[in-house]
VEXDREN-2710 file (C-alpha; in Angstrom, 1 decimal):
% VEXDREN-2710
k/r/px/py/pz
1/UNK/0.0/0.0/0.0
2/UNK/2.8/2.4/0.9
3/UNK/4.4/1.8/-2.5
4/UNK/1.1/2.5/-4.2
5/UNK/0.9/5.8/-2.4
6/UNK/4.5/6.8/-3.1
7/UNK/4.8/5.9/-6.8
8/UNK/2.4/8.4/-8.3
9/UNK/4.0/11.5/-6.5
10/UNK/6.9/11.9/-8.9
11/UNK/4.6/11.6/-11.9
12/UNK/2.2/14.1/-10.3
13/UNK/5.0/16.6/-9.6
14/UNK/6.1/16.4/-13.2
15/UNK/2.5/16.9/-14.3
16/UNK/2.2/20.1/-12.4
17/UNK/5.5/21.4/-13.6
18/UNK/4.8/20.7/-17.4
19/UNK/1.2/21.9/-17.1
20/UNK/2.5/25.2/-15.9
21/UNK/4.9/25.3/-18.9
22/UNK/2.0/24.6/-21.2
23/UNK/-0.2/27.2/-19.5
24/UNK/2.5/29.8/-20.0
25/UNK/2.4/28.7/-23.7
26/UNK/-1.3/29.4/-23.9
27/UNK/-0.8/32.7/-22.2
28/UNK/2.1/33.7/-24.4
29/UNK/-0.1/33.2/-27.5
30/UNK/-2.9/35.3/-26.1
31/UNK/-4.7/37.2/-28.9
32/UNK/-3.0/34.8/-31.3
33/UNK/-4.3/31.6/-32.9
34/UNK/-4.5/29.0/-30.1
35/UNK/-6.0/26.5/-32.5
36/UNK/-2.7/26.3/-34.3
37/UNK/-1.0/25.8/-31.1
38/UNK/-3.5/22.9/-30.3
39/UNK/-2.5/21.3/-33.8
40/UNK/1.3/21.7/-33.0
41/UNK/0.8/20.1/-29.5
42/UNK/-1.3/17.2/-31.0
43/UNK/1.3/16.7/-33.6
44/UNK/4.1/16.6/-31.1
45/UNK/2.1/14.0/-29.1
46/UNK/1.7/12.0/-32.4
47/UNK/5.3/11.7/-33.0
48/UNK/5.9/10.7/-29.4
49/UNK/3.2/8.1/-29.6
50/UNK/4.6/6.4/-32.7
51/UNK/8.2/6.3/-30.9
52/UNK/6.5/4.9/-27.9
53/UNK/4.6/2.3/-29.8
54/UNK/7.9/0.8/-31.2
55/UNK/10.0/1.2/-28.1
56/UNK/7.5/0.2/-25.4
57/UNK/4.6/-1.8/-27.0
58/UNK/6.5/-3.8/-29.5
59/UNK/10.1/-4.0/-28.1
60/UNK/9.6/-3.4/-24.4
61/UNK/12.6/-0.9/-24.0
62/UNK/11.3/0.2/-20.6
63/UNK/8.5/0.2/-18.1
64/UNK/6.6/2.9/-16.3
65/UNK/5.4/2.2/-12.6
66/UNK/3.2/5.1/-11.6
67/UNK/1.0/2.6/-9.6
68/UNK/-2.3/4.1/-10.3
69/UNK/-3.8/1.1/-11.9
70/UNK/-4.2/-2.4/-10.6
71/UNK/-3.2/-4.2/-13.7
72/UNK/0.5/-3.8/-14.5
73/UNK/0.0/-3.4/-18.2
74/UNK/-2.6/-0.7/-17.8
75/UNK/-0.4/1.1/-15.2
76/UNK/2.4/0.9/-17.7
77/UNK/0.3/2.6/-20.5
78/UNK/-0.9/5.3/-18.0
79/UNK/2.9/6.1/-17.5
80/UNK/3.5/6.2/-21.2
81/UNK/0.5/8.5/-21.7
82/UNK/1.7/10.8/-19.1
83/UNK/5.3/10.9/-20.5
84/UNK/4.6/10.9/-24.3
85/UNK/1.2/12.6/-24.2
86/UNK/1.9/15.3/-21.6
87/UNK/5.4/15.8/-20.3
88/UNK/7.3/15.8/-23.8
89/UNK/4.6/17.6/-25.9
90/UNK/3.9/20.3/-23.3
91/UNK/7.7/20.9/-23.1
92/UNK/8.2/20.9/-26.9
93/UNK/5.3/23.5/-27.3
94/UNK/6.7/25.6/-24.6
95/UNK/10.2/25.7/-26.2
96/UNK/8.6/26.6/-29.5
97/UNK/6.7/29.3/-28.1
98/UNK/9.6/31.1/-26.5
99/UNK/11.7/30.6/-29.6
100/UNK/14.4/28.6/-27.8
101/UNK/17.9/28.0/-29.3
102/UNK/20.0/24.7/-29.3
103/UNK/21.5/25.6/-26.0
104/UNK/18.3/25.7/-24.1
105/UNK/17.1/22.7/-26.0
106/UNK/20.2/20.8/-24.9
107/UNK/19.7/22.1/-21.3
108/UNK/16.1/20.9/-21.2
109/UNK/17.2/17.5/-22.7
110/UNK/19.7/17.2/-19.8
111/UNK/17.0/18.0/-17.4
112/UNK/14.7/15.4/-18.8
113/UNK/17.5/12.9/-18.7
114/UNK/18.4/13.7/-15.0
115/UNK/14.6/13.2/-14.4
116/UNK/14.8/9.8/-16.0
117/UNK/17.7/8.7/-13.9
118/UNK/15.9/10.0/-10.8
119/UNK/12.8/7.9/-11.8
120/UNK/15.0/4.9/-12.2
121/UNK/16.5/5.2/-8.7
122/UNK/13.0/5.8/-7.2
123/UNK/11.9/2.6/-8.8
124/UNK/8.9/4.2/-10.6
125/UNK/10.5/3.5/-14.0
126/UNK/12.6/0.7/-15.3
127/UNK/15.0/0.1/-18.2
128/UNK/15.3/-3.1/-20.1
129/UNK/17.5/-2.2/-23.2
130/UNK/16.7/1.6/-23.4
131/UNK/19.4/3.9/-22.1
132/UNK/19.1/7.5/-20.8
133/UNK/21.7/8.4/-23.5
134/UNK/19.0/7.8/-26.1
135/UNK/16.7/10.2/-24.3
136/UNK/19.4/12.9/-24.1
137/UNK/20.3/12.6/-27.8
138/UNK/16.7/12.4/-29.1
139/UNK/14.9/15.1/-27.0
140/UNK/16.7/18.2/-28.6
141/UNK/16.0/16.9/-32.1
142/UNK/12.4/16.3/-31.1
143/UNK/12.2/19.9/-29.9
144/UNK/13.8/21.2/-33.1
145/UNK/11.2/19.2/-35.1
146/UNK/8.5/21.0/-33.1
147/UNK/10.0/24.4/-34.1
148/UNK/10.2/23.5/-37.8
149/UNK/6.6/22.0/-37.7
150/UNK/5.2/25.2/-36.4
151/UNK/6.8/27.2/-39.3
152/UNK/5.5/24.7/-41.8
153/UNK/2.0/24.9/-40.3
154/UNK/2.0/28.6/-40.3
155/UNK/3.0/28.7/-44.0
156/UNK/0.0/26.2/-44.6
157/UNK/2.3/23.4/-46.1
158/UNK/-0.3/21.0/-47.4
159/UNK/1.8/17.8/-46.4
160/UNK/2.4/19.1/-43.0
161/UNK/-1.3/20.1/-42.5
162/UNK/-2.3/16.5/-43.6
163/UNK/0.1/14.7/-41.4
164/UNK/-1.0/16.9/-38.4
165/UNK/-4.7/16.1/-39.1
166/UNK/-3.8/12.4/-39.3
167/UNK/-2.0/12.6/-36.0
168/UNK/-4.9/14.4/-34.2
169/UNK/-7.1/11.5/-35.3
170/UNK/-4.7/8.9/-34.4
171/UNK/-4.0/10.1/-30.9
172/UNK/-7.7/10.7/-30.2
173/UNK/-8.6/7.1/-31.3
174/UNK/-5.7/5.7/-29.3
175/UNK/-6.6/7.5/-26.0
176/UNK/-10.3/6.8/-26.6
177/UNK/-9.7/3.1/-27.1
178/UNK/-7.5/3.0/-24.1
179/UNK/-10.3/4.4/-21.9
180/UNK/-12.8/1.9/-23.5
181/UNK/-10.4/-0.9/-22.7
182/UNK/-10.2/0.2/-19.0
183/UNK/-14.0/-0.2/-19.0
184/UNK/-13.8/-3.5/-20.9
185/UNK/-15.8/-2.0/-23.7
186/UNK/-13.3/-3.4/-26.3
187/UNK/-10.3/-5.7/-26.5
188/UNK/-8.2/-6.8/-29.5
189/UNK/-6.2/-10.0/-29.7
190/UNK/-5.8/-13.4/-31.5
191/UNK/-7.3/-16.8/-30.7
192/UNK/-9.7/-17.6/-28.2
193/UNK/-8.2/-15.7/-25.2
194/UNK/-7.1/-12.2/-25.9
195/UNK/-4.3/-10.9/-23.9
196/UNK/-3.8/-7.2/-22.9
197/UNK/-0.3/-7.4/-24.4
198/UNK/-1.8/-8.4/-27.8
199/UNK/-4.4/-5.6/-27.4
200/UNK/-1.8/-2.8/-27.0
201/UNK/0.1/-4.1/-30.0
202/UNK/-2.9/-4.3/-32.3
203/UNK/-4.7/-1.2/-31.1
204/UNK/-2.3/1.5/-32.4
205/UNK/-2.4/-0.3/-35.9
206/UNK/-6.1/0.1/-35.9
207/UNK/-5.9/3.8/-34.9
208/UNK/-3.3/4.5/-37.5
209/UNK/-5.3/2.7/-40.3
210/UNK/-8.5/4.5/-39.3
211/UNK/-6.8/7.8/-38.9
212/UNK/-5.3/7.7/-42.4
213/UNK/-8.5/6.8/-44.0
214/UNK/-10.4/9.5/-42.1
215/UNK/-7.8/12.1/-42.9
216/UNK/-7.9/11.3/-46.6
217/UNK/-11.8/11.3/-46.8
218/UNK/-12.1/14.7/-44.9
219/UNK/-9.2/16.2/-47.0
220/UNK/-11.1/15.3/-50.2
221/UNK/-14.4/16.7/-49.0
222/UNK/-15.5/17.6/-45.5
223/UNK/-19.3/17.3/-45.5
224/UNK/-22.1/15.2/-44.3
225/UNK/-21.4/12.5/-46.9
226/UNK/-17.9/12.3/-45.8
227/UNK/-18.8/11.9/-42.2
228/UNK/-21.2/9.1/-43.2
229/UNK/-18.5/7.4/-45.2
230/UNK/-16.1/7.5/-42.1
231/UNK/-18.8/6.1/-39.8
232/UNK/-19.6/3.4/-42.3
233/UNK/-16.0/2.4/-42.6
234/UNK/-15.5/2.2/-38.9
235/UNK/-18.6/0.2/-38.2
236/UNK/-17.8/-2.2/-41.1
237/UNK/-14.2/-2.7/-39.8
238/UNK/-15.5/-3.4/-36.4
239/UNK/-17.9/-5.9/-37.5
240/UNK/-15.2/-7.6/-39.6
241/UNK/-12.7/-7.8/-36.7
242/UNK/-15.4/-9.3/-34.6
243/UNK/-16.2/-11.9/-37.2
244/UNK/-12.5/-12.7/-37.5
245/UNK/-12.5/-13.0/-33.7
246/UNK/-9.7/-10.2/-33.5
247/UNK/-11.9/-7.9/-31.5
248/UNK/-14.4/-8.4/-28.6
249/UNK/-16.9/-5.7/-27.7
250/UNK/-18.8/-4.9/-24.5
251/UNK/-20.9/-2.4/-26.2
252/UNK/-24.8/-2.8/-26.2
253/UNK/-27.3/-1.8/-28.9
254/UNK/-26.4/1.4/-30.7
255/UNK/-23.7/2.6/-28.4
256/UNK/-20.9/2.1/-30.8
257/UNK/-22.8/3.7/-33.7
258/UNK/-23.6/6.7/-31.6
259/UNK/-20.0/7.1/-30.6
260/UNK/-18.7/6.8/-34.1
261/UNK/-21.2/9.6/-35.3
262/UNK/-20.0/11.8/-32.6
263/UNK/-16.3/11.3/-33.3
264/UNK/-16.9/11.7/-37.0
265/UNK/-18.4/15.2/-36.3
266/UNK/-15.4/16.1/-34.1
267/UNK/-12.9/15.1/-36.8
268/UNK/-14.7/16.9/-39.4
269/UNK/-14.6/20.1/-37.2
270/UNK/-10.9/19.7/-36.7
271/UNK/-10.4/19.3/-40.3
272/UNK/-12.0/22.8/-40.7
273/UNK/-9.6/24.3/-38.2
274/UNK/-6.7/23.0/-40.0
275/UNK/-7.6/23.6/-43.6
276/UNK/-10.1/26.4/-43.6
277/UNK/-9.4/28.7/-40.6
278/UNK/-5.7/28.5/-41.2
279/UNK/-6.3/30.6/-44.4
280/UNK/-6.9/33.7/-42.2
281/UNK/-3.5/33.4/-40.5
282/UNK/-1.2/34.7/-43.3
283/UNK/-1.0/38.2/-41.9
284/UNK/-0.9/37.3/-38.3
285/UNK/2.2/37.1/-36.1
286/UNK/1.0/34.1/-34.1
287/UNK/3.9/33.6/-31.8
288/UNK/7.2/35.5/-31.4
289/UNK/8.9/33.1/-33.9
290/UNK/10.7/34.1/-37.1
291/UNK/8.8/31.8/-39.5
292/UNK/10.6/33.4/-42.6
293/UNK/14.2/32.4/-41.7
294/UNK/14.4/28.7/-42.1
END
């Protein structure tokens, strides 16, 4: 019981610190386009999630131990969501907003590496084959990518806009299905008995596939027909996976259909943010960032 009380504290402290950084980022962009900041944050999260899927879900490079969930695998994923969905993206957005240079990026990379070593000593995080050196080397590159991505978003680069839209859908689906898994509403796997390890290997593939399809459809035409096509695609895929016994569902009646209609509407609205409202940003100085000097 003592361990369960102690373990969440370091994660909670980091959550407070990085939330303050993100809050400052929002304040810094006051009277500017915060929707673009949301797109940047979601993109940063998407990149982090992809790396986490490879390193954590597939090859088990490390393990998180926040001790907020009874099942170890769920607890591990909660730690991953906090790290890759909050701590890193919040920090990347903050550094982009303040127009940080390489020195500050390296300094923050050192700070995160020291935090990682502290978490290892506290026993709330464990390495298998991953090394803190990898964190130190990759985080400044990740922060620089955030800066460049903001510039490309600002200039309305169509490829960057599409990838960002794809990432927003992907992370939303991933987080949504994680919540549904906690409430035993859905579970992916192979064979008669599905394991949670299988679930968290298959789930991201489903989210990636759906996000790619939805992003393409909404890019072609963002209207009621597009929303209906996305809903039909999702429902059809769900039924196919059930028939193949790859997915098990705890939904009743029209619950999944209602959820899909709701999410389709959300994705359509986000598509408008990215592709339509960004057209009004050409003459705005969104953040104190020199977007013309690449």
